C-alpha positions in Angstrom: 50.2 174.3 -33.2 47.2 173.6 -35.4 44.6 176.3 -35.6 41.8 174.0 -34.5 43.8 172.8 -31.5 44.7 176.4 -30.6 41.1 177.6 -30.7 39.9 174.8 -28.4 42.9 175.0 -26.1 42.4 178.7 -25.3 38.6 178.4 -25.0 37.6 180.4 -28.1 35.8 177.3 -29.4 34.3 174.8 -27.0 35.6 171.6 -28.7 38.3 170.8 -31.2 35.8 168.9 -33.4 33.7 172.1 -33.8 36.9 174.1 -34.7 37.8 171.4 -37.2 34.3 171.6 -38.8 34.6 175.4 -39.0 37.9 175.0 -40.9 36.5 172.4 -43.3 33.5 174.7 -44.0 35.8 177.7 -44.9 34.9 179.7 -41.7 38.4 180.1 -40.4 40.8 182.7 -41.7 44.4 183.7 -40.7 45.6 187.2 -41.8 42.7 187.5 -44.2 43.3 184.1 -45.9 40.9 181.1 -45.5 42.7 178.2 -44.0 42.1 174.5 -43.3 42.0 173.1 -39.7 45.6 171.8 -39.9 47.0 175.3 -40.5 50.0 176.0 -38.2 49.5 179.3 -36.5 52.3 181.6 -35.4 52.6 184.4 -32.8 51.2 187.6 -34.3 48.7 185.9 -36.6 45.2 187.5 -36.8 42.7 184.6 -36.5 39.1 185.2 -37.7 36.2 182.9 -36.9 33.2 183.5 -39.1 29.7 182.2 -38.6 26.9 182.8 -36.1 29.4 184.2 -33.5 32.2 185.9 -35.5 35.3 187.1 -33.8 38.9 188.1 -34.5 41.9 187.7 -32.2 45.6 188.2 -32.4 47.7 185.3 -31.3 50.1 186.6 -28.6 51.6 183.3 -27.5 51.2 179.6 -28.4 50.5 177.2 -25.6 52.6 174.1 -25.1 49.6 172.0 -24.0 46.3 172.3 -22.2 45.6 175.7 -20.7 43.8 176.4 -17.3 40.7 178.6 -17.7 42.2 181.4 -15.7 45.3 181.7 -18.0 43.6 181.4 -21.4 43.5 185.2 -21.9 47.4 185.2 -22.0 47.4 183.6 -25.4 45.3 186.0 -27.5 43.9 189.5 -27.5 40.6 190.4 -29.1 41.0 192.5 -32.2 37.4 193.1 -33.3 34.3 191.4 -34.4 34.0 190.0 -37.9 31.0 190.8 -40.0 
């Protein structure tokens, strides 16, 4: 699954277009490496979102499609904030 799709599907970013813009502007990183919006994430990856509301999460599972709000926390666990 693309990183921009993952971030929007699990509710970390409100819309996929915003996640895509973050990637195009160099504000997405996986395992410490800056990535583009089309980067394919894997279970165990540490995803960092930089910007005004930085965060870092570990991907625990990859959803097969849209995710109901009450189940979004099953797909990631918060690691720490990014400065």
